[in-house]
Structures are given as C-alpha cells and as structure tokens.
mmCIF file as Biopython writes it, N, C-alpha, C and O atoms, coordinates in Angstrom:
data_model
#
loop_
_atom_site.group_PDB
_atom_site.id
_atom_site.type_symbol
_atom_site.label_atom_id
_atom_site.label_alt_id
_atom_site.label_comp_id
_atom_site.label_asym_id
_atom_site.label_entity_id
_atom_site.label_seq_id
_atom_site.pdbx_PDB_ins_code
_atom_site.Cartn_x
_atom_site.Cartn_y
_atom_site.Cartn_z
_atom_site.occupancy
_atom_site.B_iso_or_equiv
_atom_site.auth_seq_id
_atom_site.auth_asym_id
_atom_site.pdbx_PDB_model_num
ATOM 1   N N  . MET A ? 1  ? 0.755  -1.187 -0.099  1.0 0.0 1  A 1 
ATOM 2   C CA . MET A ? 1  ? 0.072  -0.275 -0.014  1.0 0.0 1  A 1 
ATOM 3   C C  . MET A ? 1  ? 1.041  1.215  0.035   1.0 0.0 1  A 1 
ATOM 4   O O  . MET A ? 1  ? 1.001  2.332  -0.481  1.0 0.0 1  A 1 
ATOM 5   N N  . LEU A ? 2  ? 1.538  0.781  0.580   1.0 0.0 2  A 1 
ATOM 6   C CA . LEU A ? 2  ? 2.614  2.466  0.742   1.0 0.0 2  A 1 
ATOM 7   C C  . LEU A ? 2  ? 3.537  2.911  -0.340  1.0 0.0 2  A 1 
ATOM 8   O O  . LEU A ? 2  ? 3.971  4.011  -0.682  1.0 0.0 2  A 1 
ATOM 9   N N  . LEU A ? 3  ? 3.791  0.906  -1.038  1.0 0.0 3  A 1 
ATOM 10  C CA . LEU A ? 3  ? 4.818  1.668  -2.611  1.0 0.0 3  A 1 
ATOM 11  C C  . LEU A ? 3  ? 3.788  1.968  -3.086  1.0 0.0 3  A 1 
ATOM 12  O O  . LEU A ? 3  ? 4.002  2.969  -3.770  1.0 0.0 3  A 1 
ATOM 13  N N  . THR A ? 4  ? 2.508  1.624  -3.147  1.0 0.0 4  A 1 
ATOM 14  C CA . THR A ? 4  ? 1.660  2.588  -4.099  1.0 0.0 4  A 1 
ATOM 15  C C  . THR A ? 4  ? 1.116  3.839  -4.306  1.0 0.0 4  A 1 
ATOM 16  O O  . THR A ? 4  ? 0.494  4.365  -5.229  1.0 0.0 4  A 1 
ATOM 17  N N  . SER A ? 5  ? 1.540  4.216  -3.120  1.0 0.0 5  A 1 
ATOM 18  C CA . SER A ? 5  ? 1.201  5.758  -2.577  1.0 0.0 5  A 1 
ATOM 19  C C  . SER A ? 5  ? 2.535  6.697  -2.815  1.0 0.0 5  A 1 
ATOM 20  O O  . SER A ? 5  ? 2.630  7.885  -3.125  1.0 0.0 5  A 1 
ATOM 21  N N  . LEU A ? 6  ? 3.432  5.787  -2.572  1.0 0.0 6  A 1 
ATOM 22  C CA . LEU A ? 6  ? 4.707  6.930  -3.593  1.0 0.0 6  A 1 
ATOM 23  C C  . LEU A ? 6  ? 4.592  6.574  -4.653  1.0 0.0 6  A 1 
ATOM 24  O O  . LEU A ? 6  ? 4.975  7.549  -5.299  1.0 0.0 6  A 1 
ATOM 25  N N  . SER A ? 7  ? 4.235  5.587  -5.555  1.0 0.0 7  A 1 
ATOM 26  C CA . SER A ? 7  ? 4.486  5.739  -7.122  1.0 0.0 7  A 1 
ATOM 27  C C  . SER A ? 7  ? 3.066  6.770  -7.628  1.0 0.0 7  A 1 
ATOM 28  O O  . SER A ? 7  ? 3.018  7.200  -8.781  1.0 0.0 7  A 1 
ATOM 29  N N  . LEU A ? 8  ? 2.032  7.060  -6.675  1.0 0.0 8  A 1 
ATOM 30  C CA . LEU A ? 8  ? 1.226  7.893  -7.124  1.0 0.0 8  A 1 
ATOM 31  C C  . LEU A ? 8  ? 1.631  9.656  -6.832  1.0 0.0 8  A 1 
ATOM 32  O O  . LEU A ? 8  ? 1.157  10.693 -7.297  1.0 0.0 8  A 1 
ATOM 33  N N  . LEU A ? 9  ? 2.726  9.376  -5.843  1.0 0.0 9  A 1 
ATOM 34  C CA . LEU A ? 9  ? 2.700  10.867 -5.526  1.0 0.0 9  A 1 
ATOM 35  C C  . LEU A ? 9  ? 3.992  11.000 -6.390  1.0 0.0 9  A 1 
ATOM 36  O O  . LEU A ? 9  ? 4.586  12.064 -6.217  1.0 0.0 9  A 1 
ATOM 37  N N  . ARG A ? 10 ? 4.648  9.974  -7.448  1.0 0.0 10 A 1 
ATOM 38  C CA . ARG A ? 10 ? 6.107  10.165 -7.877  1.0 0.0 10 A 1 
ATOM 39  C C  . ARG A ? 10 ? 5.963  11.118 -9.118  1.0 0.0 10 A 1 
ATOM 40  O O  . ARG A ? 10 ? 6.673  12.123 -9.100  1.0 0.0 10 A 1 
ATOM 41  N N  . GLN A ? 11 ? 5.145  10.929 -10.173 1.0 0.0 11 A 1 
ATOM 42  C CA . GLN A ? 11 ? 4.984  11.514 -11.380 1.0 0.0 11 A 1 
ATOM 43  C C  . GLN A ? 11 ? 4.411  13.207 -11.105 1.0 0.0 11 A 1 
ATOM 44  O O  . GLN A ? 11 ? 4.839  14.100 -11.834 1.0 0.0 11 A 1 
ATOM 45  N N  . PRO A ? 12 ? 3.419  13.508 -9.992  1.0 0.0 12 A 1 
ATOM 46  C CA . PRO A ? 12 ? 3.134  15.033 -10.197 1.0 0.0 12 A 1 
ATOM 47  C C  . PRO A ? 12 ? 4.384  15.601 -9.080  1.0 0.0 12 A 1 
ATOM 48  O O  . PRO A ? 12 ? 4.502  16.826 -9.049  1.0 0.0 12 A 1 
ATOM 49  N N  . LEU A ? 13 ? 5.098  14.980 -8.382  1.0 0.0 13 A 1 
ATOM 50  C CA . LEU A ? 13 ? 5.894  15.637 -7.928  1.0 0.0 13 A 1 
ATOM 51  C C  . LEU A ? 13 ? 7.550  16.042 -8.569  1.0 0.0 13 A 1 
ATOM 52  O O  . LEU A ? 13 ? 8.420  16.818 -8.175  1.0 0.0 13 A 1 
ATOM 53  N N  . SER A ? 14 ? 7.436  14.889 -9.985  1.0 0.0 14 A 1 
ATOM 54  C CA . SER A ? 14 ? 8.350  15.307 -10.774 1.0 0.0 14 A 1 
ATOM 55  C C  . SER A ? 14 ? 8.142  16.247 -11.521 1.0 0.0 14 A 1 
ATOM 56  O O  . SER A ? 14 ? 9.055  17.035 -11.765 1.0 0.0 14 A 1 
ATOM 57  N N  . PHE A ? 15 ? 6.841  16.405 -12.091 1.0 0.0 15 A 1 
ATOM 58  C CA . PHE A ? 15 ? 6.274  17.526 -12.973 1.0 0.0 15 A 1 
ATOM 59  C C  . PHE A ? 15 ? 6.622  18.755 -12.122 1.0 0.0 15 A 1 
ATOM 60  O O  . PHE A ? 15 ? 7.402  19.597 -12.568 1.0 0.0 15 A 1 
ATOM 61  N N  . VAL A ? 16 ? 5.957  18.904 -10.674 1.0 0.0 16 A 1 
ATOM 62  C CA . VAL A ? 16 ? 6.194  20.539 -10.425 1.0 0.0 16 A 1 
ATOM 63  C C  . VAL A ? 16 ? 7.970  20.365 -9.948  1.0 0.0 16 A 1 
ATOM 64  O O  . VAL A ? 16 ? 8.228  21.442 -9.410  1.0 0.0 16 A 1 
ATOM 65  N N  . ALA A ? 17 ? 8.921  19.712 -9.931  1.0 0.0 17 A 1 
ATOM 66  C CA . ALA A ? 17 ? 10.064 19.603 -9.799  1.0 0.0 17 A 1 
ATOM 67  C C  . ALA A ? 17 ? 11.361 20.152 -11.347 1.0 0.0 17 A 1 
ATOM 68  O O  . ALA A ? 17 ? 12.426 20.755 -11.480 1.0 0.0 17 A 1 
ATOM 69  N N  . ALA A ? 18 ? 10.269 19.396 -12.246 1.0 0.0 18 A 1 
ATOM 70  C CA . ALA A ? 18 ? 10.723 19.684 -13.958 1.0 0.0 18 A 1 
ATOM 71  C C  . ALA A ? 18 ? 10.385 21.472 -13.980 1.0 0.0 18 A 1 
ATOM 72  O O  . ALA A ? 18 ? 11.072 22.337 -14.524 1.0 0.0 18 A 1 
ATOM 73  N N  . LYS A ? 19 ? 9.102  21.652 -13.199 1.0 0.0 19 A 1 
ATOM 74  C CA . LYS A ? 19 ? 8.501  23.223 -13.748 1.0 0.0 19 A 1 
ATOM 75  C C  . LYS A ? 19 ? 9.237  24.215 -12.822 1.0 0.0 19 A 1 
ATOM 76  O O  . LYS A ? 19 ? 9.205  25.377 -13.229 1.0 0.0 19 A 1 
ATOM 77  N N  . TRP A ? 20 ? 9.934  23.990 -11.593 1.0 0.0 20 A 1 
ATOM 78  C CA . TRP A ? 20 ? 10.813 24.485 -10.657 1.0 0.0 20 A 1 
ATOM 79  C C  . TRP A ? 20 ? 12.098 25.008 -11.480 1.0 0.0 20 A 1 
ATOM 80  O O  . TRP A ? 20 ? 12.434 26.162 -11.744 1.0 0.0 20 A 1 
ATOM 81  N N  . GLN A ? 21 ? 12.715 23.757 -11.803 1.0 0.0 21 A 1 
ATOM 82  C CA . GLN A ? 21 ? 14.026 23.800 -12.230 1.0 0.0 21 A 1 
ATOM 83  C C  . GLN A ? 21 ? 13.916 24.846 -13.972 1.0 0.0 21 A 1 
ATOM 84  O O  . GLN A ? 21 ? 14.879 25.488 -14.392 1.0 0.0 21 A 1 
ATOM 85  N N  . THR A ? 22 ? 12.829 24.785 -14.559 1.0 0.0 22 A 1 
ATOM 86  C CA . THR A ? 22 ? 12.790 25.914 -15.644 1.0 0.0 22 A 1 
ATOM 87  C C  . THR A ? 22 ? 12.383 26.850 -14.892 1.0 0.0 22 A 1 
ATOM 88  O O  . THR A ? 22 ? 13.084 26.610 -13.909 1.0 0.0 22 A 1 
ATOM 89  N N  . LEU A ? 23 ? 11.863 27.614 -14.650 1.0 0.0 23 A 1 
ATOM 90  C CA . LEU A ? 23 ? 11.419 28.986 -13.524 1.0 0.0 23 A 1 
ATOM 91  C C  . LEU A ? 23 ? 12.812 28.938 -13.188 1.0 0.0 23 A 1 
ATOM 92  O O  . LEU A ? 23 ? 13.263 29.253 -14.290 1.0 0.0 23 A 1 
ATOM 93  N N  . VAL A ? 24 ? 14.052 28.732 -12.291 1.0 0.0 24 A 1 
ATOM 94  C CA . VAL A ? 24 ? 14.577 29.166 -11.494 1.0 0.0 24 A 1 
ATOM 95  C C  . VAL A ? 24 ? 15.831 29.132 -12.841 1.0 0.0 24 A 1 
ATOM 96  O O  . VAL A ? 24 ? 16.764 29.928 -12.730 1.0 0.0 24 A 1 
ATOM 97  N N  . ARG A ? 25 ? 15.795 28.266 -13.980 1.0 0.0 25 A 1 
ATOM 98  C CA . ARG A ? 25 ? 16.977 28.714 -15.172 1.0 0.0 25 A 1 
ATOM 99  C C  . ARG A ? 25 ? 16.978 29.805 -15.588 1.0 0.0 25 A 1 
ATOM 100 O O  . ARG A ? 25 ? 17.969 30.528 -15.688 1.0 0.0 25 A 1 
ATOM 101 N N  . THR A ? 26 ? 15.108 30.249 -16.089 1.0 0.0 26 A 1 
ATOM 102 C CA . THR A ? 26 ? 15.046 31.336 -16.861 1.0 0.0 26 A 1 
ATOM 103 C C  . THR A ? 26 ? 14.720 32.439 -16.273 1.0 0.0 26 A 1 
ATOM 104 O O  . THR A ? 26 ? 14.473 33.461 -16.914 1.0 0.0 26 A 1 
ATOM 105 N N  . ALA A ? 27 ? 14.667 32.356 -14.631 1.0 0.0 27 A 1 
ATOM 106 C CA . ALA A ? 27 ? 15.017 33.543 -13.810 1.0 0.0 27 A 1 
ATOM 107 C C  . ALA A ? 27 ? 16.419 33.814 -13.633 1.0 0.0 27 A 1 
ATOM 108 O O  . ALA A ? 27 ? 16.539 34.930 -13.128 1.0 0.0 27 A 1 
ATOM 109 N N  . GLY A ? 28 ? 17.218 33.416 -13.781 1.0 0.0 28 A 1 
ATOM 110 C CA . GLY A ? 28 ? 18.824 33.264 -13.387 1.0 0.0 28 A 1 
ATOM 111 C C  . GLY A ? 28 ? 19.370 33.703 -15.051 1.0 0.0 28 A 1 
ATOM 112 O O  . GLY A ? 28 ? 20.585 33.746 -15.240 1.0 0.0 28 A 1 
ATOM 113 N N  . ASN A ? 29 ? 18.547 33.975 -16.054 1.0 0.0 29 A 1 
ATOM 114 C CA . ASN A ? 29 ? 19.640 33.771 -17.100 1.0 0.0 29 A 1 
ATOM 115 C C  . ASN A ? 29 ? 19.810 34.984 -17.511 1.0 0.0 29 A 1 
ATOM 116 O O  . ASN A ? 29 ? 19.001 35.405 -18.338 1.0 0.0 29 A 1 
ATOM 117 N N  . PRO A ? 30 ? 20.946 35.907 -17.030 1.0 0.0 30 A 1 
ATOM 118 C CA . PRO A ? 30 ? 21.283 37.069 -16.975 1.0 0.0 30 A 1 
ATOM 119 C C  . PRO A ? 30 ? 21.030 37.312 -18.725 1.0 0.0 30 A 1 
ATOM 120 O O  . PRO A ? 30 ? 20.190 38.143 -19.072 1.0 0.0 30 A 1 
ATOM 121 N N  . TYR A ? 31 ? 21.546 36.798 -19.411 1.0 0.0 31 A 1 
ATOM 122 C CA . TYR A ? 31 ? 20.891 37.521 -21.107 1.0 0.0 31 A 1 
ATOM 123 C C  . TYR A ? 31 ? 19.890 37.837 -21.223 1.0 0.0 31 A 1 
ATOM 124 O O  . TYR A ? 31 ? 18.868 37.223 -20.917 1.0 0.0 31 A 1 
ATOM 125 N N  . ARG A ? 32 ? 20.025 39.084 -21.793 1.0 0.0 32 A 1 
ATOM 126 C CA . ARG A ? 32 ? 18.395 39.643 -21.954 1.0 0.0 32 A 1 
ATOM 127 C C  . ARG A ? 32 ? 18.795 40.105 -23.202 1.0 0.0 32 A 1 
ATOM 128 O O  . ARG A ? 32 ? 19.557 41.067 -23.301 1.0 0.0 32 A 1 
ATOM 129 N N  . PRO A ? 33 ? 18.342 39.496 -24.183 1.0 0.0 33 A 1 
ATOM 130 C CA . PRO A ? 33 ? 18.657 40.555 -26.215 1.0 0.0 33 A 1 
ATOM 131 C C  . PRO A ? 33 ? 17.577 41.657 -26.042 1.0 0.0 33 A 1 
ATOM 132 O O  . PRO A ? 33 ? 17.752 42.329 -27.058 1.0 0.0 33 A 1 
ATOM 133 N N  . GLU A ? 34 ? 16.702 42.157 -25.446 1.0 0.0 34 A 1 
ATOM 134 C CA . GLU A ? 34 ? 16.173 43.571 -25.869 1.0 0.0 34 A 1 
ATOM 135 C C  . GLU A ? 34 ? 17.192 44.317 -25.148 1.0 0.0 34 A 1 
ATOM 136 O O  . GLU A ? 34 ? 16.944 45.487 -25.438 1.0 0.0 34 A 1 
ATOM 137 N N  . LEU A ? 35 ? 17.993 44.304 -24.532 1.0 0.0 35 A 1 
ATOM 138 C CA . LEU A ? 35 ? 19.025 45.441 -23.990 1.0 0.0 35 A 1 
ATOM 139 C C  . LEU A ? 35 ? 20.319 45.444 -25.031 1.0 0.0 35 A 1 
ATOM 140 O O  . LEU A ? 35 ? 21.331 46.130 -24.883 1.0 0.0 35 A 1 
ATOM 141 N N  . HIS A ? 36 ? 20.090 44.642 -25.975 1.0 0.0 36 A 1 
ATOM 142 C CA . HIS A ? 36 ? 21.473 44.717 -26.821 1.0 0.0 36 A 1 
ATOM 143 C C  . HIS A ? 36 ? 20.767 44.957 -27.923 1.0 0.0 36 A 1 
ATOM 144 O O  . HIS A ? 36 ? 21.275 44.282 -28.818 1.0 0.0 36 A 1 
ATOM 145 N N  . TYR A ? 37 ? 19.659 45.699 -28.415 1.0 0.0 37 A 1 
ATOM 146 C CA . TYR A ? 37 ? 19.089 45.798 -29.566 1.0 0.0 37 A 1 
ATOM 147 C C  . TYR A ? 37 ? 19.674 46.878 -30.279 1.0 0.0 37 A 1 
ATOM 148 O O  . TYR A ? 37 ? 19.863 48.001 -29.812 1.0 0.0 37 A 1 
ATOM 149 N N  . MET A ? 38 ? 19.922 46.540 -31.301 1.0 0.0 38 A 1 
ATOM 150 C CA . MET A ? 38 ? 20.567 48.269 -31.956 1.0 0.0 38 A 1 
ATOM 151 C C  . MET A ? 38 ? 19.611 49.026 -32.502 1.0 0.0 38 A 1 
ATOM 152 O O  . MET A ? 38 ? 18.866 48.647 -33.405 1.0 0.0 38 A 1 
ATOM 153 N N  . ARG A ? 39 ? 19.598 50.168 -31.953 1.0 0.0 39 A 1 
ATOM 154 C CA . ARG A ? 39 ? 18.480 50.924 -32.122 1.0 0.0 39 A 1 
ATOM 155 C C  . ARG A ? 39 ? 18.858 52.000 -33.841 1.0 0.0 39 A 1 
ATOM 156 O O  . ARG A ? 39 ? 18.137 52.964 -34.097 1.0 0.0 39 A 1 
ATOM 157 N N  . GLY A ? 40 ? 19.770 51.690 -34.584 1.0 0.0 40 A 1 
ATOM 158 C CA . GLY A ? 40 ? 20.052 52.216 -35.840 1.0 0.0 40 A 1 
ATOM 159 C C  . GLY A ? 40 ? 22.056 52.898 -35.468 1.0 0.0 40 A 1 
ATOM 160 O O  . GLY A ? 40 ? 22.972 52.742 -34.660 1.0 0.0 40 A 1 
ATOM 161 N N  . PRO A ? 41 ? 21.784 53.502 -36.469 1.0 0.0 41 A 1 
ATOM 162 C CA . PRO A ? 41 ? 22.992 54.128 -36.812 1.0 0.0 41 A 1 
ATOM 163 C C  . PRO A ? 41 ? 23.868 54.854 -35.584 1.0 0.0 41 A 1 
ATOM 164 O O  . PRO A ? 41 ? 23.205 54.847 -34.547 1.0 0.0 41 A 1 
ATOM 165 N N  . GLY A ? 42 ? 24.808 55.303 -35.469 1.0 0.0 42 A 1 
ATOM 166 C CA . GLY A ? 42 ? 24.973 55.906 -33.721 1.0 0.0 42 A 1 
ATOM 167 C C  . GLY A ? 42 ? 25.750 57.330 -34.770 1.0 0.0 42 A 1 
ATOM 168 O O  . GLY A ? 42 ? 25.507 57.574 -35.951 1.0 0.0 42 A 1 
ATOM 169 N N  . PRO A ? 43 ? 26.325 57.773 -34.211 1.0 0.0 43 A 1 
ATOM 170 C CA . PRO A ? 43 ? 26.764 59.581 -34.328 1.0 0.0 43 A 1 
ATOM 171 C C  . PRO A ? 43 ? 27.948 59.269 -35.130 1.0 0.0 43 A 1 
ATOM 172 O O  . PRO A ? 43 ? 28.044 60.024 -36.098 1.0 0.0 43 A 1 
ATOM 173 N N  . LYS A ? 44 ? 28.765 58.504 -35.049 1.0 0.0 44 A 1 
ATOM 174 C CA . LYS A ? 44 ? 30.206 57.994 -35.900 1.0 0.0 44 A 1 
ATOM 175 C C  . LYS A ? 44 ? 29.684 58.127 -37.263 1.0 0.0 44 A 1 
ATOM 176 O O  . LYS A ? 44 ? 30.072 58.922 -38.119 1.0 0.0 44 A 1 
ATOM 177 N N  . TRP A ? 45 ? 28.526 57.033 -37.380 1.0 0.0 45 A 1 
ATOM 178 C CA . TRP A ? 45 ? 27.754 56.710 -38.874 1.0 0.0 45 A 1 
ATOM 179 C C  . TRP A ? 45 ? 27.433 58.091 -39.531 1.0 0.0 45 A 1 
ATOM 180 O O  . TRP A ? 45 ? 27.672 58.340 -40.713 1.0 0.0 45 A 1 
ATOM 181 N N  . ARG A ? 46 ? 27.003 58.751 -38.860 1.0 0.0 46 A 1 
ATOM 182 C CA . ARG A ? 46 ? 25.518 59.535 -39.377 1.0 0.0 46 A 1 
ATOM 183 C C  . ARG A ? 46 ? 26.772 60.871 -39.688 1.0 0.0 46 A 1 
ATOM 184 O O  . ARG A ? 46 ? 26.478 61.771 -40.475 1.0 0.0 46 A 1 
ATOM 185 N N  . ALA A ? 47 ? 28.029 60.859 -39.044 1.0 0.0 47 A 1 
ATOM 186 C CA . ALA A ? 47 ? 29.100 61.992 -39.432 1.0 0.0 47 A 1 
ATOM 187 C C  . ALA A ? 47 ? 29.871 62.019 -40.330 1.0 0.0 47 A 1 
ATOM 188 O O  . ALA A ? 47 ? 30.423 62.942 -40.929 1.0 0.0 47 A 1 
ATOM 189 N N  . LYS A ? 48 ? 29.915 60.279 -40.466 1.0 0.0 48 A 1 
ATOM 190 C CA . LYS A ? 48 ? 30.906 60.014 -41.975 1.0 0.0 48 A 1 
ATOM 191 C C  . LYS A ? 48 ? 29.964 60.106 -43.131 1.0 0.0 48 A 1 
ATOM 192 O O  . LYS A ? 48 ? 30.401 60.602 -44.169 1.0 0.0 48 A 1 
ATOM 193 N N  . HIS A ? 49 ? 28.717 59.688 -43.083 1.0 0.0 49 A 1 
ATOM 194 C CA . HIS A ? 49 ? 27.513 59.941 -44.122 1.0 0.0 49 A 1 
ATOM 195 C C  . HIS A ? 49 ? 26.992 61.313 -44.699 1.0 0.0 49 A 1 
ATOM 196 O O  . HIS A ? 49 ? 26.610 61.532 -45.848 1.0 0.0 49 A 1 
ATOM 197 N N  . GLN A ? 50 ? 27.082 62.386 -43.390 1.0 0.0 50 A 1 
ATOM 198 C CA . GLN A ? 50 ? 26.546 63.426 -43.816 1.0 0.0 50 A 1 
ATOM 199 C C  . GLN A ? 50 ? 27.784 64.119 -44.747 1.0 0.0 50 A 1 
ATOM 200 O O  . GLN A ? 50 ? 27.686 64.407 -45.940 1.0 0.0 50 A 1 
ATOM 201 N N  . ALA A ? 51 ? 28.372 64.214 -44.322 1.0 0.0 51 A 1 
ATOM 202 C CA . ALA A ? 51 ? 29.800 64.790 -45.101 1.0 0.0 51 A 1 
ATOM 203 C C  . ALA A ? 51 ? 29.754 64.163 -46.378 1.0 0.0 51 A 1 
ATOM 204 O O  . ALA A ? 51 ? 30.195 64.881 -47.276 1.0 0.0 51 A 1 
ATOM 205 N N  . SER A ? 52 ? 29.350 63.027 -46.731 1.0 0.0 52 A 1 
ATOM 206 C CA . SER A ? 52 ? 29.690 62.759 -48.409 1.0 0.0 52 A 1 
ATOM 207 C C  . SER A ? 52 ? 27.958 63.091 -49.294 1.0 0.0 52 A 1 
ATOM 208 O O  . SER A ? 52 ? 27.586 63.402 -50.425 1.0 0.0 52 A 1 
ATOM 209 N N  . ARG A ? 53 ? 27.274 62.769 -47.858 1.0 0.0 53 A 1 
ATOM 210 C CA . ARG A ? 53 ? 25.735 63.487 -48.701 1.0 0.0 53 A 1 
ATOM 211 C C  . ARG A ? 53 ? 26.001 64.866 -48.798 1.0 0.0 53 A 1 
ATOM 212 O O  . ARG A ? 53 ? 25.480 65.111 -49.886 1.0 0.0 53 A 1 
ATOM 213 N N  . LEU A ? 54 ? 26.430 65.857 -48.417 1.0 0.0 54 A 1 
ATOM 214 C CA . LEU A ? 54 ? 26.667 67.342 -48.841 1.0 0.0 54 A 1 
ATOM 215 C C  . LEU A ? 54 ? 27.718 67.960 -49.704 1.0 0.0 54 A 1 
ATOM 216 O O  . LEU A ? 54 ? 27.903 69.161 -49.904 1.0 0.0 54 A 1 
ATOM 217 N N  . ASP A ? 55 ? 28.389 66.919 -50.191 1.0 0.0 55 A 1 
ATOM 218 C CA . ASP A ? 55 ? 29.171 66.072 -51.065 1.0 0.0 55 A 1 
ATOM 219 C C  . ASP A ? 55 ? 28.839 66.290 -52.810 1.0 0.0 55 A 1 
ATOM 220 O O  . ASP A ? 55 ? 29.397 66.786 -53.790 1.0 0.0 55 A 1 
ATOM 221 N N  . ARG A ? 56 ? 27.539 65.562 -52.465 1.0 0.0 56 A 1 
ATOM 222 C CA . ARG A ? 56 ? 27.022 64.978 -54.103 1.0 0.0 56 A 1 
ATOM 223 C C  . ARG A ? 56 ? 26.039 66.140 -54.277 1.0 0.0 56 A 1 
ATOM 224 O O  . ARG A ? 56 ? 25.399 66.741 -53.415 1.0 0.0 56 A 1 
ATOM 225 N N  . PRO A ? 57 ? 26.078 66.319 -55.689 1.0 0.0 57 A 1 
ATOM 226 C CA . PRO A ? 57 ? 25.190 67.053 -56.391 1.0 0.0 57 A 1 
ATOM 227 C C  . PRO A ? 57 ? 23.966 67.308 -56.062 1.0 0.0 57 A 1 
ATOM 228 O O  . PRO A ? 57 ? 23.641 66.459 -55.232 1.0 0.0 57 A 1 
ATOM 229 N N  . LEU A ? 58 ? 22.763 68.311 -56.347 1.0 0.0 58 A 1 
ATOM 230 C CA . LEU A ? 58 ? 21.446 67.722 -56.287 1.0 0.0 58 A 1 
ATOM 231 C C  . LEU A ? 58 ? 20.921 67.429 -57.590 1.0 0.0 58 A 1 
ATOM 232 O O  . LEU A ? 58 ? 19.805 66.923 -57.707 1.0 0.0 58 A 1 
#
C-alpha cells in the first residue's frame, strides 16, 4: 500500500520539480536580448555619411 502511494506521488512531484527547475533557470539567465537591440546608426556613422551627402550634387 505504501509503495503504491509513493509511486502515485512520484509523477506529480517530478512534474513540479521540472517546472521549478525551468523557472529557476529562466529567472537566473542574465542574457536579455532586448537590452542589446541595435537602435540604428550611431553618431560616427551619421558624421561620416553626412559629409558624403553634402558633397554630392543635387
């Protein structure tokens, strides 16, 4: 009887343990790609291309 009760508890407990591990792994991951998103050309690119744009004829 006790062995049957333990085997019935094993599956839900392993499910909870797997979900907990996933949560901890996700929360502990320091990489956040949205923080490294490139927002466009920077000031050096603009300075370089502004000069070439002014030199060309209309």
